[in-house]
PyMOL Python script that loads the backbone (N, CA, C, O; Angstrom):
from pymol import cmd

cmd.read_pdbstr("""\
ATOM      1  N   UNK A   1       0.682  -1.156  -0.024  1.00  0.00           N
ATOM      2  CA  UNK A   1       0.043   0.009   0.117  1.00  0.00           C
ATOM      3  C   UNK A   1       0.861   1.249   0.054  1.00  0.00           C
ATOM      4  O   UNK A   1       1.819   1.390   0.814  1.00  0.00           O
ATOM      5  N   UNK A   2       0.536   2.131  -0.792  1.00  0.00           N
ATOM      6  CA  UNK A   2       1.405   3.365  -0.820  1.00  0.00           C
ATOM      7  C   UNK A   2       0.454   4.610  -1.049  1.00  0.00           C
ATOM      8  O   UNK A   2      -0.608   4.454  -1.653  1.00  0.00           O
ATOM      9  N   UNK A   3       0.872   5.954  -0.521  1.00  0.00           N
ATOM     10  CA  UNK A   3       0.095   7.143  -0.634  1.00  0.00           C
ATOM     11  C   UNK A   3       0.216   7.401  -2.100  1.00  0.00           C
ATOM     12  O   UNK A   3       1.273   7.391  -2.731  1.00  0.00           O
ATOM     13  N   UNK A   4      -1.071   7.651  -2.610  1.00  0.00           N
ATOM     14  CA  UNK A   4      -1.089   8.010  -4.088  1.00  0.00           C
ATOM     15  C   UNK A   4      -1.697   9.399  -4.363  1.00  0.00           C
ATOM     16  O   UNK A   4      -1.561   9.968  -5.446  1.00  0.00           O
ATOM     17  N   UNK A   5      -2.418   9.944  -3.251  1.00  0.00           N
ATOM     18  CA  UNK A   5      -2.766  11.239  -3.527  1.00  0.00           C
ATOM     19  C   UNK A   5      -2.852  12.162  -2.123  1.00  0.00           C
ATOM     20  O   UNK A   5      -3.244  11.731  -1.039  1.00  0.00           O
ATOM     21  N   UNK A   6      -2.421  13.452  -2.380  1.00  0.00           N
ATOM     22  CA  UNK A   6      -2.482  14.384  -1.241  1.00  0.00           C
ATOM     23  C   UNK A   6      -3.154  15.615  -1.491  1.00  0.00           C
ATOM     24  O   UNK A   6      -2.655  16.441  -2.255  1.00  0.00           O
ATOM     25  N   UNK A   7      -4.321  15.829  -0.875  1.00  0.00           N
ATOM     26  CA  UNK A   7      -5.058  16.983  -0.998  1.00  0.00           C
ATOM     27  C   UNK A   7      -4.914  17.987   0.097  1.00  0.00           C
ATOM     28  O   UNK A   7      -5.015  17.560   1.247  1.00  0.00           O
ATOM     29  N   UNK A   8      -4.694  19.253  -0.091  1.00  0.00           N
ATOM     30  CA  UNK A   8      -4.598  20.195   0.780  1.00  0.00           C
ATOM     31  C   UNK A   8      -5.766  21.296   0.744  1.00  0.00           C
ATOM     32  O   UNK A   8      -6.009  21.819  -0.343  1.00  0.00           O
ATOM     33  N   UNK A   9      -6.401  21.621   1.723  1.00  0.00           N
ATOM     34  CA  UNK A   9      -7.444  22.625   1.923  1.00  0.00           C
ATOM     35  C   UNK A   9      -7.085  23.714   2.983  1.00  0.00           C
ATOM     36  O   UNK A   9      -7.032  23.407   4.173  1.00  0.00           O
ATOM     37  N   UNK A  10      -6.865  24.843   2.602  1.00  0.00           N
ATOM     38  CA  UNK A  10      -6.516  26.027   3.430  1.00  0.00           C
ATOM     39  C   UNK A  10      -7.868  26.622   3.972  1.00  0.00           C
ATOM     40  O   UNK A  10      -8.588  27.216   3.170  1.00  0.00           O
ATOM     41  N   UNK A  11      -8.211  26.512   5.132  1.00  0.00           N
ATOM     42  CA  UNK A  11      -9.394  26.943   5.789  1.00  0.00           C
ATOM     43  C   UNK A  11      -9.185  28.353   6.624  1.00  0.00           C
ATOM     44  O   UNK A  11      -8.253  28.486   7.418  1.00  0.00           O
ATOM     45  N   UNK A  12     -10.021  29.251   6.396  1.00  0.00           N
ATOM     46  CA  UNK A  12      -9.944  30.564   7.213  1.00  0.00           C
ATOM     47  C   UNK A  12     -11.212  30.808   7.616  1.00  0.00           C
ATOM     48  O   UNK A  12     -12.069  31.010   6.755  1.00  0.00           O
ATOM     49  N   UNK A  13     -11.557  30.832   9.032  1.00  0.00           N
ATOM     50  CA  UNK A  13     -12.983  31.078   9.508  1.00  0.00           C
ATOM     51  C   UNK A  13     -12.615  32.649  10.297  1.00  0.00           C
ATOM     52  O   UNK A  13     -11.691  32.913  11.066  1.00  0.00           O
ATOM     53  N   UNK A  14     -13.558  33.408   9.850  1.00  0.00           N
ATOM     54  CA  UNK A  14     -13.384  34.740  10.476  1.00  0.00           C
ATOM     55  C   UNK A  14     -13.817  34.492  12.042  1.00  0.00           C
ATOM     56  O   UNK A  14     -14.557  33.602  12.462  1.00  0.00           O
ATOM     57  N   UNK A  15     -13.171  35.497  12.772  1.00  0.00           N
ATOM     58  CA  UNK A  15     -13.338  35.377  14.301  1.00  0.00           C
ATOM     59  C   UNK A  15     -14.316  36.667  14.444  1.00  0.00           C
ATOM     60  O   UNK A  15     -14.272  37.598  13.640  1.00  0.00           O
ATOM     61  N   UNK A  16     -15.150  36.625  15.485  1.00  0.00           N
ATOM     62  CA  UNK A  16     -16.151  37.721  15.852  1.00  0.00           C
ATOM     63  C   UNK A  16     -15.601  38.968  16.295  1.00  0.00           C
ATOM     64  O   UNK A  16     -16.178  40.047  16.157  1.00  0.00           O
ATOM     65  N   UNK A  17     -14.202  38.771  16.959  1.00  0.00           N
ATOM     66  CA  UNK A  17     -13.510  39.830  17.421  1.00  0.00           C
ATOM     67  C   UNK A  17     -11.912  39.601  17.298  1.00  0.00           C
ATOM     68  O   UNK A  17     -11.417  38.474  17.334  1.00  0.00           O
ATOM     69  N   UNK A  18     -11.333  40.513  17.184  1.00  0.00           N
ATOM     70  CA  UNK A  18      -9.871  40.328  16.997  1.00  0.00           C
ATOM     71  C   UNK A  18      -9.170  39.678  18.237  1.00  0.00           C
ATOM     72  O   UNK A  18      -9.481  39.995  19.386  1.00  0.00           O
ATOM     73  N   UNK A  19      -8.268  38.813  17.961  1.00  0.00           N
ATOM     74  CA  UNK A  19      -7.653  37.956  19.013  1.00  0.00           C
ATOM     75  C   UNK A  19      -6.198  38.276  19.088  1.00  0.00           C
ATOM     76  O   UNK A  19      -5.601  38.309  18.011  1.00  0.00           O
ATOM     77  N   UNK A  20      -5.561  38.506  20.125  1.00  0.00           N
ATOM     78  CA  UNK A  20      -4.224  38.862  20.229  1.00  0.00           C
ATOM     79  C   UNK A  20      -3.502  37.777  20.886  1.00  0.00           C
ATOM     80  O   UNK A  20      -3.423  37.914  22.106  1.00  0.00           O
ATOM     81  N   UNK A  21      -2.945  36.715  20.387  1.00  0.00           N
ATOM     82  CA  UNK A  21      -2.256  35.635  20.907  1.00  0.00           C
ATOM     83  C   UNK A  21      -1.043  36.049  21.594  1.00  0.00           C
ATOM     84  O   UNK A  21      -0.327  36.948  21.152  1.00  0.00           O
ATOM     85  N   UNK A  22      -0.796  35.410  22.670  1.00  0.00           N
ATOM     86  CA  UNK A  22       0.409  35.790  23.574  1.00  0.00           C
ATOM     87  C   UNK A  22       1.625  35.235  22.983  1.00  0.00           C
ATOM     88  O   UNK A  22       2.704  35.788  23.199  1.00  0.00           O
ATOM     89  N   UNK A  23       1.534  34.064  22.169  1.00  0.00           N
ATOM     90  CA  UNK A  23       2.710  33.426  21.747  1.00  0.00           C
ATOM     91  C   UNK A  23       3.334  34.056  20.300  1.00  0.00           C
ATOM     92  O   UNK A  23       4.340  33.612  19.747  1.00  0.00           O
ATOM     93  N   UNK A  24       2.486  35.226  19.795  1.00  0.00           N
ATOM     94  CA  UNK A  24       3.065  36.013  18.798  1.00  0.00           C
ATOM     95  C   UNK A  24       2.618  37.436  18.945  1.00  0.00           C
ATOM     96  O   UNK A  24       1.799  38.022  18.237  1.00  0.00           O
ATOM     97  N   UNK A  25       3.275  37.894  19.964  1.00  0.00           N
ATOM     98  CA  UNK A  25       2.923  39.301  20.384  1.00  0.00           C
ATOM     99  C   UNK A  25       2.850  40.251  19.094  1.00  0.00           C
ATOM    100  O   UNK A  25       3.549  39.988  18.115  1.00  0.00           O
ATOM    101  N   UNK A  26       2.091  41.231  19.108  1.00  0.00           N
ATOM    102  CA  UNK A  26       1.959  42.224  18.089  1.00  0.00           C
ATOM    103  C   UNK A  26       1.412  41.755  16.778  1.00  0.00           C
ATOM    104  O   UNK A  26       1.488  42.508  15.807  1.00  0.00           O
ATOM    105  N   UNK A  27       0.825  40.481  16.662  1.00  0.00           N
ATOM    106  CA  UNK A  27       0.186  39.811  15.499  1.00  0.00           C
ATOM    107  C   UNK A  27      -1.174  39.606  15.763  1.00  0.00           C
ATOM    108  O   UNK A  27      -1.495  38.511  16.224  1.00  0.00           O
ATOM    109  N   UNK A  28      -2.221  40.640  15.511  1.00  0.00           N
ATOM    110  CA  UNK A  28      -3.424  40.246  15.836  1.00  0.00           C
ATOM    111  C   UNK A  28      -4.124  39.238  14.803  1.00  0.00           C
ATOM    112  O   UNK A  28      -3.738  39.190  13.635  1.00  0.00           O
ATOM    113  N   UNK A  29      -4.987  38.575  15.195  1.00  0.00           N
ATOM    114  CA  UNK A  29      -5.638  37.442  14.487  1.00  0.00           C
ATOM    115  C   UNK A  29      -7.010  37.903  14.274  1.00  0.00           C
ATOM    116  O   UNK A  29      -7.678  38.243  15.251  1.00  0.00           O
ATOM    117  N   UNK A  30      -7.507  37.950  13.063  1.00  0.00           N
ATOM    118  CA  UNK A  30      -8.984  38.180  12.779  1.00  0.00           C
ATOM    119  C   UNK A  30      -9.481  36.979  12.069  1.00  0.00           C
ATOM    120  O   UNK A  30     -10.638  37.033  11.650  1.00  0.00           O
ATOM    121  N   UNK A  31      -8.775  35.882  11.863  1.00  0.00           N
ATOM    122  CA  UNK A  31      -9.294  34.637  11.425  1.00  0.00           C
ATOM    123  C   UNK A  31      -8.551  33.474  12.071  1.00  0.00           C
ATOM    124  O   UNK A  31      -7.381  33.549  12.448  1.00  0.00           O
ATOM    125  N   UNK A  32      -9.385  32.309  12.177  1.00  0.00           N
ATOM    126  CA  UNK A  32      -8.761  31.013  12.558  1.00  0.00           C
ATOM    127  C   UNK A  32      -8.374  30.343  11.384  1.00  0.00           C
ATOM    128  O   UNK A  32      -9.252  30.074  10.565  1.00  0.00           O
ATOM    129  N   UNK A  33      -7.103  30.002  11.146  1.00  0.00           N
ATOM    130  CA  UNK A  33      -6.683  29.315   9.822  1.00  0.00           C
ATOM    131  C   UNK A  33      -5.857  28.078  10.237  1.00  0.00           C
ATOM    132  O   UNK A  33      -5.111  27.954  11.208  1.00  0.00           O
ATOM    133  N   UNK A  34      -6.152  27.241   9.320  1.00  0.00           N
ATOM    134  CA  UNK A  34      -5.581  25.753   9.513  1.00  0.00           C
ATOM    135  C   UNK A  34      -5.614  25.315   8.051  1.00  0.00           C
ATOM    136  O   UNK A  34      -6.325  25.743   7.142  1.00  0.00           O
ATOM    137  N   UNK A  35      -4.554  24.232   8.031  1.00  0.00           N
ATOM    138  CA  UNK A  35      -4.589  23.457   6.825  1.00  0.00           C
ATOM    139  C   UNK A  35      -5.040  22.092   6.965  1.00  0.00           C
ATOM    140  O   UNK A  35      -4.484  21.366   7.789  1.00  0.00           O
ATOM    141  N   UNK A  36      -5.901  21.705   6.313  1.00  0.00           N
ATOM    142  CA  UNK A  36      -6.730  20.359   6.299  1.00  0.00           C
ATOM    143  C   UNK A  36      -6.066  19.519   5.315  1.00  0.00           C
ATOM    144  O   UNK A  36      -6.065  19.914   4.149  1.00  0.00           O
ATOM    145  N   UNK A  37      -5.474  18.368   5.624  1.00  0.00           N
ATOM    146  CA  UNK A  37      -4.757  17.431   4.905  1.00  0.00           C
ATOM    147  C   UNK A  37      -5.396  16.179   4.637  1.00  0.00           C
ATOM    148  O   UNK A  37      -5.721  15.475   5.593  1.00  0.00           O
ATOM    149  N   UNK A  38      -5.649  15.756   3.300  1.00  0.00           N
ATOM    150  CA  UNK A  38      -6.254  14.330   2.910  1.00  0.00           C
ATOM    151  C   UNK A  38      -5.145  13.519   2.362  1.00  0.00           C
ATOM    152  O   UNK A  38      -4.483  13.993   1.439  1.00  0.00           O
ATOM    153  N   UNK A  39      -4.855  12.274   2.862  1.00  0.00           N
ATOM    154  CA  UNK A  39      -4.025  11.265   2.371  1.00  0.00           C
ATOM    155  C   UNK A  39      -4.801  10.148   1.739  1.00  0.00           C
ATOM    156  O   UNK A  39      -5.747   9.732   2.408  1.00  0.00           O
ATOM    157  N   UNK A  40      -4.577   9.576   0.559  1.00  0.00           N
ATOM    158  CA  UNK A  40      -5.435   8.530  -0.058  1.00  0.00           C
ATOM    159  C   UNK A  40      -4.278   7.494  -0.444  1.00  0.00           C
ATOM    160  O   UNK A  40      -3.209   7.891  -0.909  1.00  0.00           O
ATOM    161  N   UNK A  41      -4.521   6.307  -0.249  1.00  0.00           N
ATOM    162  CA  UNK A  41      -3.587   5.211  -0.587  1.00  0.00           C
ATOM    163  C   UNK A  41      -3.970   4.731  -2.017  1.00  0.00           C
ATOM    164  O   UNK A  41      -4.973   5.186  -2.567  1.00  0.00           O
ATOM    165  N   UNK A  42      -3.210   3.854  -2.588  1.00  0.00           N
ATOM    166  CA  UNK A  42      -3.568   3.309  -3.923  1.00  0.00           C
ATOM    167  C   UNK A  42      -4.746   2.127  -3.729  1.00  0.00           C
ATOM    168  O   UNK A  42      -5.328   1.618  -4.687  1.00  0.00           O
ATOM    169  N   UNK A  43      -4.972   1.810  -2.459  1.00  0.00           N
ATOM    170  CA  UNK A  43      -5.940   0.921  -2.057  1.00  0.00           C
ATOM    171  C   UNK A  43      -7.453   1.668  -1.893  1.00  0.00           C
ATOM    172  O   UNK A  43      -8.503   1.050  -1.724  1.00  0.00           O
ATOM    173  N   UNK A  44      -7.344   2.893  -1.968  1.00  0.00           N
ATOM    174  CA  UNK A  44      -8.515   3.645  -1.636  1.00  0.00           C
ATOM    175  C   UNK A  44      -8.847   3.997  -0.374  1.00  0.00           C
ATOM    176  O   UNK A  44      -9.935   4.525  -0.145  1.00  0.00           O
ATOM    177  N   UNK A  45      -7.905   3.735   0.635  1.00  0.00           N
ATOM    178  CA  UNK A  45      -8.225   4.241   2.123  1.00  0.00           C
ATOM    179  C   UNK A  45      -7.537   5.677   2.262  1.00  0.00           C
ATOM    180  O   UNK A  45      -6.434   5.986   1.811  1.00  0.00           O
ATOM    181  N   UNK A  46      -8.397   6.473   2.966  1.00  0.00           N
ATOM    182  CA  UNK A  46      -8.107   7.860   3.157  1.00  0.00           C
ATOM    183  C   UNK A  46      -7.972   8.233   4.580  1.00  0.00           C
ATOM    184  O   UNK A  46      -8.633   7.588   5.394  1.00  0.00           O
ATOM    185  N   UNK A  47      -7.197   9.197   4.992  1.00  0.00           N
ATOM    186  CA  UNK A  47      -6.988   9.553   6.196  1.00  0.00           C
ATOM    187  C   UNK A  47      -6.829  11.049   6.154  1.00  0.00           C
ATOM    188  O   UNK A  47      -6.274  11.589   5.197  1.00  0.00           O
ATOM    189  N   UNK A  48      -7.308  11.727   7.177  1.00  0.00           N
ATOM    190  CA  UNK A  48      -7.189  13.183   7.330  1.00  0.00           C
ATOM    191  C   UNK A  48      -6.414  13.697   8.559  1.00  0.00           C
ATOM    192  O   UNK A  48      -6.340  13.050   9.604  1.00  0.00           O
ATOM    193  N   UNK A  49      -5.859  14.862   8.374  1.00  0.00           N
ATOM    194  CA  UNK A  49      -5.190  15.571   9.463  1.00  0.00           C
ATOM    195  C   UNK A  49      -5.203  17.037   9.269  1.00  0.00           C
ATOM    196  O   UNK A  49      -5.623  17.508   8.212  1.00  0.00           O
ATOM    197  N   UNK A  50      -4.762  17.794  10.241  1.00  0.00           N
ATOM    198  CA  UNK A  50      -4.838  19.327  10.150  1.00  0.00           C
ATOM    199  C   UNK A  50      -3.693  19.829  10.925  1.00  0.00           C
ATOM    200  O   UNK A  50      -3.198  19.159  11.832  1.00  0.00           O
ATOM    201  N   UNK A  51      -3.256  21.007  10.586  1.00  0.00           N
ATOM    202  CA  UNK A  51      -2.303  21.847  11.266  1.00  0.00           C
ATOM    203  C   UNK A  51      -2.432  23.284  11.134  1.00  0.00           C
ATOM    204  O   UNK A  51      -2.763  23.750  10.044  1.00  0.00           O
ATOM    205  N   UNK A  52      -2.215  24.009  12.095  1.00  0.00           N
ATOM    206  CA  UNK A  52      -2.458  25.255  12.238  1.00  0.00           C
ATOM    207  C   UNK A  52      -1.750  26.232  11.137  1.00  0.00           C
ATOM    208  O   UNK A  52      -0.678  25.867  10.654  1.00  0.00           O
ATOM    209  N   UNK A  53      -2.221  27.223  10.816  1.00  0.00           N
ATOM    210  CA  UNK A  53      -1.562  28.036   9.707  1.00  0.00           C
ATOM    211  C   UNK A  53      -1.686  29.531   9.944  1.00  0.00           C
ATOM    212  O   UNK A  53      -2.732  30.015  10.378  1.00  0.00           O
ATOM    213  N   UNK A  54      -0.657  30.230   9.669  1.00  0.00           N
ATOM    214  CA  UNK A  54      -0.599  31.738   9.943  1.00  0.00           C
ATOM    215  C   UNK A  54      -0.907  32.561   8.774  1.00  0.00           C
ATOM    216  O   UNK A  54      -1.390  33.678   8.957  1.00  0.00           O
ATOM    217  N   UNK A  55      -0.659  32.088   7.480  1.00  0.00           N
ATOM    218  CA  UNK A  55      -0.824  32.856   6.525  1.00  0.00           C
ATOM    219  C   UNK A  55      -1.063  31.863   5.153  1.00  0.00           C
ATOM    220  O   UNK A  55      -1.997  31.084   4.962  1.00  0.00           O
ATOM    221  N   UNK A  56      -0.023  32.125   4.359  1.00  0.00           N
ATOM    222  CA  UNK A  56       0.043  31.259   3.032  1.00  0.00           C
ATOM    223  C   UNK A  56       0.903  30.180   2.901  1.00  0.00           C
ATOM    224  O   UNK A  56       1.451  29.914   1.831  1.00  0.00           O
ATOM    225  N   UNK A  57       1.075  29.469   4.035  1.00  0.00           N
ATOM    226  CA  UNK A  57       1.999  28.372   4.111  1.00  0.00           C
ATOM    227  C   UNK A  57       1.709  27.249   3.070  1.00  0.00           C
ATOM    228  O   UNK A  57       2.596  26.553   2.576  1.00  0.00           O
ATOM    229  N   UNK A  58       0.396  27.140   2.786  1.00  0.00           N
ATOM    230  CA  UNK A  58      -0.012  26.226   1.687  1.00  0.00           C
ATOM    231  C   UNK A  58       0.507  26.157   0.448  1.00  0.00           C
ATOM    232  O   UNK A  58       0.582  25.130  -0.227  1.00  0.00           O
ATOM    233  N   UNK A  59       0.939  27.447   0.076  1.00  0.00           N
ATOM    234  CA  UNK A  59       1.524  27.577  -1.252  1.00  0.00           C
ATOM    235  C   UNK A  59       2.869  26.698  -1.607  1.00  0.00           C
ATOM    236  O   UNK A  59       3.193  26.321  -2.734  1.00  0.00           O
ATOM    237  N   UNK A  60       3.558  26.468  -0.403  1.00  0.00           N
ATOM    238  CA  UNK A  60       4.714  25.528  -0.499  1.00  0.00           C
ATOM    239  C   UNK A  60       4.523  24.292   0.085  1.00  0.00           C
ATOM    240  O   UNK A  60       5.390  23.451  -0.151  1.00  0.00           O
ATOM    241  N   UNK A  61       3.558  23.969   0.817  1.00  0.00           N
ATOM    242  CA  UNK A  61       3.333  22.844   1.727  1.00  0.00           C
ATOM    243  C   UNK A  61       3.012  21.761   0.767  1.00  0.00           C
ATOM    244  O   UNK A  61       3.349  20.617   1.069  1.00  0.00           O
ATOM    245  N   UNK A  62       2.444  21.968  -0.276  1.00  0.00           N
ATOM    246  CA  UNK A  62       2.235  20.723  -1.224  1.00  0.00           C
ATOM    247  C   UNK A  62       3.323  20.172  -1.655  1.00  0.00           C
ATOM    248  O   UNK A  62       3.407  18.946  -1.599  1.00  0.00           O
ATOM    249  N   UNK A  63       4.456  20.989  -2.209  1.00  0.00           N
ATOM    250  CA  UNK A  63       5.632  20.319  -2.766  1.00  0.00           C
ATOM    251  C   UNK A  63       6.363  19.658  -1.740  1.00  0.00           C
ATOM    252  O   UNK A  63       6.841  18.543  -1.947  1.00  0.00           O
ATOM    253  N   UNK A  64       6.509  20.324  -0.503  1.00  0.00           N
ATOM    254  CA  UNK A  64       7.336  19.821   0.615  1.00  0.00           C
ATOM    255  C   UNK A  64       6.645  18.347   1.092  1.00  0.00           C
ATOM    256  O   UNK A  64       7.412  17.395   1.232  1.00  0.00           O
ATOM    257  N   UNK A  65       5.343  18.179   1.315  1.00  0.00           N
ATOM    258  CA  UNK A  65       4.786  16.948   1.540  1.00  0.00           C
ATOM    259  C   UNK A  65       4.734  16.133   0.530  1.00  0.00           C
ATOM    260  O   UNK A  65       4.964  14.941   0.737  1.00  0.00           O
ATOM    261  N   UNK A  66       4.434  16.573  -0.726  1.00  0.00           N
ATOM    262  CA  UNK A  66       4.635  15.572  -1.874  1.00  0.00           C
ATOM    263  C   UNK A  66       5.765  14.814  -2.038  1.00  0.00           C
ATOM    264  O   UNK A  66       5.681  13.594  -2.185  1.00  0.00           O
ATOM    265  N   UNK A  67       7.026  15.514  -2.028  1.00  0.00           N
ATOM    266  CA  UNK A  67       8.273  15.110  -2.033  1.00  0.00           C
ATOM    267  C   UNK A  67       8.583  14.027  -1.100  1.00  0.00           C
ATOM    268  O   UNK A  67       9.333  13.107  -1.426  1.00  0.00           O
ATOM    269  N   UNK A  68       7.987  14.112   0.141  1.00  0.00           N
ATOM    270  CA  UNK A  68       8.487  13.071   1.290  1.00  0.00           C
ATOM    271  C   UNK A  68       7.281  11.990   1.280  1.00  0.00           C
ATOM    272  O   UNK A  68       7.552  10.821   1.554  1.00  0.00           O
ATOM    273  N   UNK A  69       6.176  12.304   1.020  1.00  0.00           N
ATOM    274  CA  UNK A  69       5.015  11.253   1.223  1.00  0.00           C
ATOM    275  C   UNK A  69       4.552  10.496   0.021  1.00  0.00           C
ATOM    276  O   UNK A  69       4.200   9.323   0.142  1.00  0.00           O
ATOM    277  N   UNK A  70       4.535  11.113  -1.144  1.00  0.00           N
ATOM    278  CA  UNK A  70       3.932  10.293  -2.357  1.00  0.00           C
ATOM    279  C   UNK A  70       4.735   9.078  -2.499  1.00  0.00           C
ATOM    280  O   UNK A  70       5.964   9.084  -2.566  1.00  0.00           O
ATOM    281  N   UNK A  71       3.920   7.930  -2.546  1.00  0.00           N
ATOM    282  CA  UNK A  71       4.616   6.816  -2.921  1.00  0.00           C
ATOM    283  C   UNK A  71       5.145   6.043  -1.479  1.00  0.00           C
ATOM    284  O   UNK A  71       5.650   4.920  -1.442  1.00  0.00           O
ATOM    285  N   UNK A  72       4.928   6.826  -0.452  1.00  0.00           N
ATOM    286  CA  UNK A  72       5.327   6.150   0.952  1.00  0.00           C
ATOM    287  C   UNK A  72       4.297   5.299   1.506  1.00  0.00           C
ATOM    288  O   UNK A  72       3.093   5.485   1.326  1.00  0.00           O
ATOM    289  N   UNK A  73       4.820   4.323   2.211  1.00  0.00           N
ATOM    290  CA  UNK A  73       3.800   3.407   2.836  1.00  0.00           C
ATOM    291  C   UNK A  73       3.247   4.103   4.058  1.00  0.00           C
ATOM    292  O   UNK A  73       4.009   4.421   4.970  1.00  0.00           O
ATOM    293  N   UNK A  74       1.882   4.364   4.115  1.00  0.00           N
ATOM    294  CA  UNK A  74       1.285   5.046   5.134  1.00  0.00           C
ATOM    295  C   UNK A  74       1.429   4.470   6.599  1.00  0.00           C
ATOM    296  O   UNK A  74       1.237   5.141   7.613  1.00  0.00           O
ATOM    297  N   UNK A  75       1.794   3.136   6.576  1.00  0.00           N
ATOM    298  CA  UNK A  75       1.909   2.673   7.963  1.00  0.00           C
ATOM    299  C   UNK A  75       3.207   2.983   8.600  1.00  0.00           C
ATOM    300  O   UNK A  75       3.549   2.424   9.641  1.00  0.00           O
ATOM    301  N   UNK A  76       4.047   3.997   7.905  1.00  0.00           N
ATOM    302  CA  UNK A  76       5.462   4.372   8.552  1.00  0.00           C
ATOM    303  C   UNK A  76       5.361   5.670   9.008  1.00  0.00           C
ATOM    304  O   UNK A  76       6.238   6.482   8.717  1.00  0.00           O
ATOM    305  N   UNK A  77       4.310   6.008   9.755  1.00  0.00           N
ATOM    306  CA  UNK A  77       4.004   7.388  10.319  1.00  0.00           C
ATOM    307  C   UNK A  77       5.263   7.837  11.221  1.00  0.00           C
ATOM    308  O   UNK A  77       5.659   9.001  11.167  1.00  0.00           O
ATOM    309  N   UNK A  78       5.816   6.978  11.967  1.00  0.00           N
ATOM    310  CA  UNK A  78       6.780   7.283  13.024  1.00  0.00           C
ATOM    311  C   UNK A  78       8.137   7.857  11.957  1.00  0.00           C
ATOM    312  O   UNK A  78       8.675   8.953  12.118  1.00  0.00           O
ATOM    313  N   UNK A  79       8.470   7.007  11.030  1.00  0.00           N
ATOM    314  CA  UNK A  79       9.418   7.378  10.219  1.00  0.00           C
ATOM    315  C   UNK A  79       9.201   8.673   9.440  1.00  0.00           C
ATOM    316  O   UNK A  79      10.120   9.475   9.281  1.00  0.00           O
ATOM    317  N   UNK A  80       8.098   8.845   9.007  1.00  0.00           N
ATOM    318  CA  UNK A  80       7.612  10.086   8.106  1.00  0.00           C
ATOM    319  C   UNK A  80       7.815  11.342   9.056  1.00  0.00           C
ATOM    320  O   UNK A  80       8.379  12.363   8.662  1.00  0.00           O
ATOM    321  N   UNK A  81       7.283  11.176  10.409  1.00  0.00           N
ATOM    322  CA  UNK A  81       7.493  12.244  11.415  1.00  0.00           C
ATOM    323  C   UNK A  81       8.898  12.604  11.752  1.00  0.00           C
ATOM    324  O   UNK A  81       9.222  13.764  12.007  1.00  0.00           O
ATOM    325  N   UNK A  82       9.757  11.570  11.751  1.00  0.00           N
ATOM    326  CA  UNK A  82      11.260  11.752  12.061  1.00  0.00           C
ATOM    327  C   UNK A  82      11.904  12.364  10.871  1.00  0.00           C
ATOM    328  O   UNK A  82      12.974  12.961  10.997  1.00  0.00           O
ATOM    329  N   UNK A  83      11.268  12.241   9.638  1.00  0.00           N
ATOM    330  CA  UNK A  83      11.931  12.737   8.346  1.00  0.00           C
ATOM    331  C   UNK A  83      11.548  14.291   8.393  1.00  0.00           C
ATOM    332  O   UNK A  83      12.390  15.163   8.179  1.00  0.00           O
ATOM    333  N   UNK A  84      10.159  14.577   8.702  1.00  0.00           N
ATOM    334  CA  UNK A  84       9.877  15.954   8.500  1.00  0.00           C
ATOM    335  C   UNK A  84      10.131  16.799   9.759  1.00  0.00           C
ATOM    336  O   UNK A  84      10.171  18.028   9.709  1.00  0.00           O
ATOM    337  N   UNK A  85      10.317  16.036  10.981  1.00  0.00           N
ATOM    338  CA  UNK A  85      10.610  16.946  12.234  1.00  0.00           C
ATOM    339  C   UNK A  85      11.737  16.191  12.976  1.00  0.00           C
ATOM    340  O   UNK A  85      11.571  15.561  14.020  1.00  0.00           O
ATOM    341  N   UNK A  86      12.917  16.335  12.302  1.00  0.00           N
ATOM    342  CA  UNK A  86      14.130  15.565  12.903  1.00  0.00           C
ATOM    343  C   UNK A  86      14.294  15.938  14.353  1.00  0.00           C
ATOM    344  O   UNK A  86      14.708  15.037  15.083  1.00  0.00           O
ATOM    345  N   UNK A  87      14.050  17.065  14.877  1.00  0.00           N
ATOM    346  CA  UNK A  87      14.415  17.483  16.118  1.00  0.00           C
ATOM    347  C   UNK A  87      13.306  16.740  17.254  1.00  0.00           C
ATOM    348  O   UNK A  87      13.561  16.516  18.438  1.00  0.00           O
ATOM    349  N   UNK A  88      12.100  16.453  16.582  1.00  0.00           N
ATOM    350  CA  UNK A  88      11.100  15.573  17.470  1.00  0.00           C
ATOM    351  C   UNK A  88      11.185  14.106  17.165  1.00  0.00           C
ATOM    352  O   UNK A  88      10.231  13.373  17.427  1.00  0.00           O
ATOM    353  N   UNK A  89      12.313  13.636  16.610  1.00  0.00           N
ATOM    354  CA  UNK A  89      12.233  12.166  16.245  1.00  0.00           C
ATOM    355  C   UNK A  89      11.768  11.098  17.268  1.00  0.00           C
ATOM    356  O   UNK A  89      11.430   9.964  16.928  1.00  0.00           O
ATOM    357  N   UNK A  90      11.776  11.558  18.586  1.00  0.00           N
ATOM    358  CA  UNK A  90      11.376  10.621  19.664  1.00  0.00           C
ATOM    359  C   UNK A  90       9.869  10.500  19.822  1.00  0.00           C
ATOM    360  O   UNK A  90       9.373   9.725  20.640  1.00  0.00           O
ATOM    361  N   UNK A  91       9.218  11.209  19.097  1.00  0.00           N
ATOM    362  CA  UNK A  91       7.677  11.080  19.168  1.00  0.00           C
ATOM    363  C   UNK A  91       7.197   9.708  18.819  1.00  0.00           C
ATOM    364  O   UNK A  91       5.993   9.453  18.832  1.00  0.00           O
TER     365      UNK A  91
END
""", "prot")
cmd.dss("prot")
cmd.show_as("cartoon", "prot")
cmd.util.cbc("prot")
cmd.orient("prot")
C-alpha cells in the first residue's frame, strides 16, 4: 500500500473579534486558519489531518509534503514524522 494522493485545503474562519495571541505578540488574528490534509492510498483508504496556519504556508506545503510522502507506505508514520521533524524524532 502506498500514498497516491495528497489534497490540501486552506481553511480560514473569520473571528467575531480580533484575537491577540500571547505566543506571537503584536500579530492580531482576525481569522482562525488551518490546513486540512487528506492522504489517499492506492487501495482507496483515506485519512485526514490538520495543522495550524498563519498565512500562506499552503503555497509551498504541497511540494514539501509531496516530495516526502507520495509513494510512501502510510503505515510508516513514525518514520515520516522523524523525516519531517528531525528534532522531534522521539515522538
